[in-house]
matplotlib code that plots the C-alpha trace (Angstrom):
import matplotlib.pyplot as plt

x = [19.9, 16.5, 13.6, 12.0, 8.5, 6.1, 3.1, 0.5, -2.9, -5.0, -8.4, -9.2, -11.8, -14.3, -13.6, -15.9, -14.8, -14.0, -17.1, -18.3, -19.3, -21.9, -21.1, -18.2, -17.4, -19.0, -21.3, -23.6, -22.5, -23.6, -23.9, -22.5, -18.6, -16.2, -16.0, -13.2, -12.0, -9.0, -9.0, -5.5, -6.1, -4.2, -4.9, -2.3, 0.7, -0.7, -3.1, -6.2, -8.5, -11.0, -12.9, -13.0, -15.5, -14.0, -16.4, -15.9, -19.2, -18.4, -21.1, -24.4, -22.8, -21.2, -18.4, -17.9, -18.7, -16.6, -14.0, -11.0, -9.5, -7.1, -4.6, -2.4, -0.6, -1.9, 1.7, 3.4, 6.5, 5.8, 5.3, 7.8, 6.1, 5.2, 2.0, 0.9, -1.7, -3.2, -5.7, -8.6, -8.3, -11.7, -11.2, -13.7, -16.3, -15.8, -13.4, -9.8, -7.4, -5.2, -2.0, -2.6, -3.6, 0.1, 1.9, -0.3, 2.4, 5.3, 3.2, 2.8, 6.1, 8.0, 5.9, 3.8, 0.3, -1.7, -4.7, -6.9, -9.0, -12.2, -11.4, -13.4, -16.8, -17.8, -16.6, -17.8, -21.4, -21.2, -20.4, -23.6, -25.2, -23.7, -24.8, -27.0, -27.2, -23.6, -22.7, -25.5, -24.7, -22.0, -21.7, -19.3, -19.9, -18.0, -18.9, -16.8, -14.7, -12.6, -10.8, -7.6, -9.2, -10.6, -7.0, -5.2, -7.9, -7.1, -3.3, -3.6, -6.3, -3.3, -0.5, -2.3, -5.4, -8.0, -10.6, -10.7, -7.1, -7.3, -4.0, -4.3, -1.5, 0.9, 3.8, 3.5, 6.5, 6.4, 3.3, 4.4, 1.4, 0.9, -1.6, -2.1, -3.1, -6.3, -5.6, -3.2, -4.6, -6.0, -2.7, -0.8, -3.2, -2.7, 1.5, 1.1, -1.1, -1.4, 2.1, 4.2, 1.4, 0.6, 3.3, 1.8, 3.2, 6.7, 7.2, 5.4, 5.6, 3.2, 2.8, 2.3, 1.6, 3.3, 4.2, 2.6, 4.0, 6.4, 9.3, 9.9, 7.6, 10.5, 9.6, 10.9, 9.2, 9.7, 7.7, 7.6, 5.8, 5.8, 6.8, 3.3, 3.5, 6.3, 4.6, 2.0, 3.7, 7.2, 9.6, 7.1, 8.0, 11.9, 12.3, 15.8, 16.8, 17.7, 18.1, 14.2, 12.9, 13.9, 12.4, 12.4, 11.2, 10.2, 11.4, 9.0, 5.9, 2.5, 0.0, -2.1, -0.9, -2.0, -1.8, -3.5, -5.9, -6.9, -7.1, -9.1, -11.8, -12.3, -13.2, -15.9, -17.4, -17.5, -18.9, -20.6, -22.0, -23.1, -20.6, -20.9, -18.9, -20.4, -18.0, -19.5, -22.3, -21.2, -21.4, -19.3, -19.3, -16.3, -15.5, -15.3, -13.2, -10.9, -10.8, -7.6, -5.4, -2.0, -1.6, 1.7, 2.7, 6.2, 6.9, 6.3, 6.1, 9.4, 10.5, 8.0, 8.5, 12.5, 11.1, 8.7, 12.3, 14.0, 11.7, 12.5, 15.8, 14.8, 12.2, 14.5, 17.9, 17.7, 19.3, 18.1, 17.4, 19.9, 19.6, 18.3, 18.5, 15.9, 14.3, 16.2, 13.5, 13.5, 11.9, 8.5, 5.9, 5.7, 9.0, 10.6, 13.4, 12.7, 15.0, 14.6, 12.4, 10.2, 11.5, 12.8, 16.7, 18.3, 17.8, 15.5, 15.4, 15.3, 15.0, 15.8, 12.8, 13.9, 17.3, 17.5, 14.2, 12.0, 8.7, 8.3, 7.1, 6.0, 3.9, 2.6, -1.3, -2.6, -4.7, -6.7, -9.6, -10.9, -11.9, -8.9, -6.3, -4.2, -3.5, -2.2, 1.0, 1.6, 2.8, 3.6, 5.9, 9.5, 8.9, 11.1, 13.4, 14.4, 14.8, 17.3, 18.8, 18.8, 20.3, 22.5, 21.1, 19.5, 22.4, 23.3, 19.7, 20.2, 23.7, 22.1, 18.9, 21.1, 23.8, 21.9, 19.7, 22.4, 23.3, 20.5, 19.8, 23.4, 22.3, 19.0, 16.3, 15.1, 15.1, 16.4, 13.4, 12.4, 16.1, 16.1, 12.3, 13.7, 16.5, 14.5, 12.4, 14.7, 16.3, 13.1, 12.0, 12.6, 14.3, 17.3, 16.7]
y = [14.5, 14.8, 13.7, 16.5, 16.3, 18.0, 20.1, 18.8, 20.0, 17.7, 19.3, 20.8, 18.6, 21.1, 20.4, 20.9, 20.3, 20.1, 18.0, 18.5, 15.1, 15.0, 11.8, 9.8, 7.3, 4.0, 6.0, 4.7, 2.8, 4.3, 7.3, 11.8, 10.5, 9.7, 6.1, 4.0, 6.8, 6.2, 3.7, 5.4, 8.8, 11.0, 14.1, 12.4, 13.1, 16.6, 15.7, 15.8, 14.2, 15.7, 14.6, 16.4, 15.8, 16.6, 16.3, 16.7, 18.4, 18.2, 20.2, 19.0, 15.7, 15.3, 12.7, 11.5, 12.9, 11.1, 12.0, 12.3, 11.3, 13.2, 13.3, 15.7, 17.6, 20.4, 22.7, 23.5, 23.0, 19.1, 18.3, 17.1, 18.2, 14.6, 13.3, 10.3, 9.6, 6.1, 4.4, 3.1, -0.4, -2.3, -6.4, -6.3, -4.1, -1.4, 1.6, 0.1, 2.4, -0.4, 1.6, 4.0, 0.4, -0.4, 2.4, 5.0, 5.6, 6.0, 8.5, 10.5, 10.2, 11.4, 14.2, 12.7, 14.1, 11.2, 10.7, 7.8, 8.7, 6.9, 6.1, 2.6, 2.2, -0.3, 1.5, 4.9, 3.3, 1.2, 4.6, 6.3, 3.0, 3.0, 6.9, 8.1, 11.8, 12.0, 10.5, 12.2, 12.2, 9.9, 7.8, 7.6, 7.8, 4.7, 5.1, 8.7, 8.6, 5.7, 5.0, 6.1, 10.0, 10.3, 9.7, 11.9, 14.9, 14.2, 14.3, 17.7, 18.9, 18.2, 20.1, 22.6, 23.1, 25.7, 26.5, 24.5, 23.3, 20.0, 20.9, 23.9, 25.4, 23.2, 23.5, 20.4, 19.0, 15.4, 13.5, 9.4, 7.4, 4.5, 1.5, -2.3, -5.7, -4.8, -1.0, -2.2, -2.7, 0.5, 2.1, -0.2, 1.4, 5.0, 4.1, 2.7, 4.8, 8.5, 9.1, 9.9, 12.7, 14.2, 13.8, 14.3, 11.8, 11.8, 8.4, 5.2, 2.5, -0.8, -2.6, -6.7, -5.7, -4.0, -7.2, -5.3, -2.2, -1.1, -0.6, 2.6, 5.0, 7.4, 8.1, 6.4, 3.0, 1.0, -2.8, -4.1, -7.4, -10.1, -13.8, -15.0, -13.3, -15.2, -18.3, -17.3, -16.3, -17.2, -14.5, -12.3, -9.4, -9.4, -7.3, -6.0, -3.0, 0.2, 3.6, 4.3, 0.9, -1.5, -4.2, -5.5, -9.0, -9.5, -12.9, -14.1, -12.1, -12.6, -10.8, -9.8, -9.4, -10.1, -6.1, -5.1, -8.2, -6.6, -3.5, -4.2, -6.5, -3.6, -1.2, -3.3, -3.8, -0.6, 0.7, -2.2, -4.9, -7.6, -7.3, -10.3, -10.9, -13.2, -15.1, -17.2, -19.2, -19.0, -15.7, -15.1, -13.0, -11.0, -14.0, -16.7, -14.3, -13.3, -15.5, -18.0, -18.3, -18.0, -15.6, -14.0, -11.2, -10.1, -6.8, -5.9, -2.0, -1.4, -2.6, -0.7, 2.4, 2.2, 2.4, 5.5, 6.8, 5.8, 7.4, 11.0, 11.6, 9.4, 11.6, 14.6, 13.8, 10.6, 8.7, 5.5, 3.2, -0.3, -2.7, -5.9, -10.0, -11.6, -14.3, -17.9, -20.0, -22.9, -23.0, -24.5, -24.1, -24.2, -21.9, -20.4, -22.7, -23.3, -24.6, -27.3, -24.9, -24.2, -20.3, -18.9, -19.9, -17.0, -13.9, -10.8, -8.6, -10.2, -8.6, -10.7, -11.9, -14.4, -14.3, -15.0, -16.8, -17.7, -19.2, -20.5, -17.2, -17.9, -16.7, -20.2, -20.4, -20.5, -23.5, -23.0, -22.5, -19.4, -17.8, -15.6, -17.7, -18.6, -14.5, -14.6, -16.5, -18.4, -17.9, -21.3, -20.5, -22.7, -25.3, -24.3, -27.0, -25.8, -22.4, -24.0, -25.4, -22.1, -20.0, -20.9, -18.0, -14.7, -13.0, -14.8, -14.2, -10.8, -10.1, -11.7, -9.5, -6.2, -7.6, -8.3, -5.4, -2.9, -4.6, -4.1, -0.1, 0.0, -1.5, 0.9, -2.0, -0.7, 3.0, 4.2, 4.4, 0.5, -1.2, 0.8, -0.7, -4.5, -4.5, -3.2, -6.4, -8.7, -7.4, -7.5, -11.1, -14.4, -16.0, -18.1, -17.4]
z = [-12.1, -11.8, -14.2, -16.4, -16.6, -19.5, -19.0, -18.8, -20.4, -18.0, -17.1, -14.2, -12.0, -10.3, -6.4, -3.3, 0.2, 2.8, 3.1, 6.9, 8.8, 11.9, 12.9, 14.5, 12.3, 12.8, 14.7, 13.2, 10.7, 7.1, 9.1, 8.0, 7.8, 5.6, 4.3, 5.1, 7.7, 9.2, 12.1, 13.3, 15.2, 12.9, 15.2, 17.6, 14.8, 14.2, 11.4, 9.6, 7.8, 5.1, 2.4, -0.8, -3.8, -7.5, -10.3, -14.1, -16.2, -20.1, -22.1, -20.0, -19.3, -16.0, -16.7, -12.9, -9.4, -6.4, -3.7, -2.6, 1.0, 2.5, 5.5, 5.6, 8.4, 10.1, 10.4, 6.5, 8.3, 9.0, 5.0, 3.5, 0.0, -1.4, -1.5, -1.8, -4.4, -3.8, -6.1, -4.4, -3.8, -4.7, -4.7, -2.4, -4.5, -1.7, -1.5, 0.9, 1.4, 1.2, 1.6, 4.3, 6.2, 5.9, 6.2, 7.8, 10.8, 8.6, 6.6, 9.2, 11.2, 7.6, 6.8, 3.6, 2.4, 1.3, -1.1, -1.8, -4.9, -5.7, -9.1, -9.6, -10.9, -8.0, -5.1, -6.6, -6.8, -3.9, -1.8, -3.3, -2.3, 1.4, 1.7, -0.9, 1.3, 2.0, -1.9, -3.7, -7.3, -7.4, -10.9, -13.4, -17.1, -18.2, -21.8, -21.3, -19.0, -16.8, -13.5, -15.6, -16.2, -13.0, -11.4, -13.8, -12.9, -9.4, -9.9, -11.7, -8.8, -6.2, -8.6, -10.5, -8.3, -9.5, -7.1, -3.9, -2.8, -1.1, -0.1, 0.9, 2.7, 1.5, -1.5, -3.3, -4.9, -5.9, -6.6, -5.7, -7.6, -5.9, -6.1, -4.2, -5.3, -7.3, -7.9, -9.7, -12.6, -13.6, -12.3, -14.6, -17.4, -16.4, -16.4, -19.8, -21.3, -19.7, -17.8, -20.6, -22.0, -19.1, -16.9, -13.7, -11.6, -10.6, -9.3, -9.3, -6.6, -7.2, -4.4, -4.7, -8.5, -11.3, -13.7, -17.0, -16.6, -19.7, -20.1, -21.6, -19.6, -18.3, -14.9, -11.4, -11.2, -7.7, -7.8, -4.3, -4.1, -1.4, -1.4, -1.9, -5.5, -6.1, -5.1, -7.2, -10.4, -10.5, -12.0, -13.8, -12.2, -13.1, -16.1, -15.0, -12.8, -14.4, -13.8, -13.5, -12.4, -9.6, -8.2, -4.4, -3.6, 0.0, 1.3, 4.1, 3.5, 2.3, 0.0, 2.9, 5.8, 9.6, 10.7, 6.9, 7.4, 11.0, 9.7, 6.5, 8.8, 11.5, 8.9, 7.3, 10.5, 11.4, 8.3, 6.6, 9.5, 7.8, 5.2, 2.4, -0.7, -3.6, -5.1, -8.0, -6.4, -2.8, -0.4, 2.2, 5.6, 6.8, 9.0, 6.2, 4.1, 6.3, 9.4, 9.1, 11.9, 12.3, 9.6, 8.4, 10.5, 8.6, 8.9, 5.2, 6.5, 7.4, 3.9, 2.1, 4.5, 3.2, -0.5, -0.2, 1.4, -1.8, -4.0, -2.9, -3.9, -6.9, -8.4, -7.1, -8.5, -10.3, -7.3, -7.5, -5.1, -3.9, -5.8, -4.3, -5.0, -5.8, -4.0, -4.9, -6.9, -8.9, -12.4, -11.9, -8.5, -6.0, -7.0, -3.4, -2.7, 1.0, 4.0, 6.8, 8.7, 5.8, 5.3, 2.0, 2.1, 0.5, -1.8, -1.6, 0.5, 4.0, 7.5, 10.8, 10.9, 8.1, 8.8, 12.1, 12.3, 15.5, 13.3, 9.6, 7.8, 4.5, 1.4, 1.0, 1.4, 4.9, 4.8, 7.9, 6.9, 5.0, 1.5, 1.1, 2.7, -0.4, 0.2, 3.4, 4.1, 7.3, 10.6, 12.5, 15.6, 16.4, 19.5, 22.3, 21.4, 17.9, 19.3, 21.4, 18.7, 17.1, 19.8, 22.6, 24.7, 24.7, 23.9, 20.8, 19.5, 20.3, 18.8, 16.0, 15.1, 15.5, 13.1, 10.5, 11.1, 11.3, 7.3, 6.3, 7.7, 5.8, 2.5, 2.4, 3.2, 6.8, 7.8, 11.2, 13.7, 12.2, 13.0, 16.4, 17.0, 15.9, 18.0, 20.8, 20.3, 20.2, 23.3, 25.2, 23.9, 25.8, 22.9, 24.7, 28.0]

ax = plt.figure().add_subplot(projection="3d")
ax.plot(x, y, z, "-o")
ax.set_aspect("equal")
plt.show()
């Protein structure tokens, strides 16, 4: 049985766009193009990237003016009917399309439309500073409006458009609301305070966040966290699985993975060369912030892809995702119980990279010397001697990878394309040779 959504009386903002661009991203930095435009060539997937401005006026007072960054299929036949609406991530005081940076290929191969709404005050303000011409008038009246109001009205503009439709030509069936890490704070506020009355979001996926979501909101709610989140916070996300709530803990995953770190740094270097961030009395450049070595590269996007895929039937007919075991932990810090190689011993969603390991993949702090090392985790490759101890030959290694991957595919923790790629990577590796 599916979930019933209520009729929404949320105001519609005024939408304008798509906003034309006259420069290619980064040429020059701060030019006439969308900030944080996709690094991935969306045209190769049959997608288009567009930017729309949204504004709401009450009387003579403009409550806010901000933007939607949209990636959508050009061919309506490719659209799966689902919009992923991301609350912009602003931990660095600038917009970061954090879910897109991890899952762009997954979203596009599967036919989702993706929309990031710049809803947080610091991000809106810095857009106006970054390009005062393109983003002229961007602001938020924080007395009479808020990030959760903007998010709510962005959802209304997508689901029940009036005037300009950011998803023109596509029939929107469901919206998945998502937020990553810092963005989870305003998204949690939206979930707790707005969802029950607006009913615009059909399911929520909180990534590396979500410990404070209310337990009485009747909407599919998926919380997916990394091993780092357990290392740092212990069992605070564990409130019990129900027909409207699921928790997956990813053994071996860091809060920020190598691929996301590299994507974020590339966007910042392209759009804001010379970027610095002041934390307390100190100011740091991008390399000082993120330039650690041996960063965890666990393929968490494989698990996240499965999570988003499970959300579709959950929203449509109430079929929840599979229940996953939680990571086995101690009663107090450092929490995660580890094997002799430093990997999580048991529990959690466990891909072959953690159960048939060739390296230590840990959510523990990276100590190679950068400010955000505590979020980047560790990868320490096993020595040839240790690999020989674990795998007598190449065939033995490949067989074990295939066994674990096939089980994860059967259990619903990985999708078929990613399972195939995992098996191919093992077969083409030199492990055991």
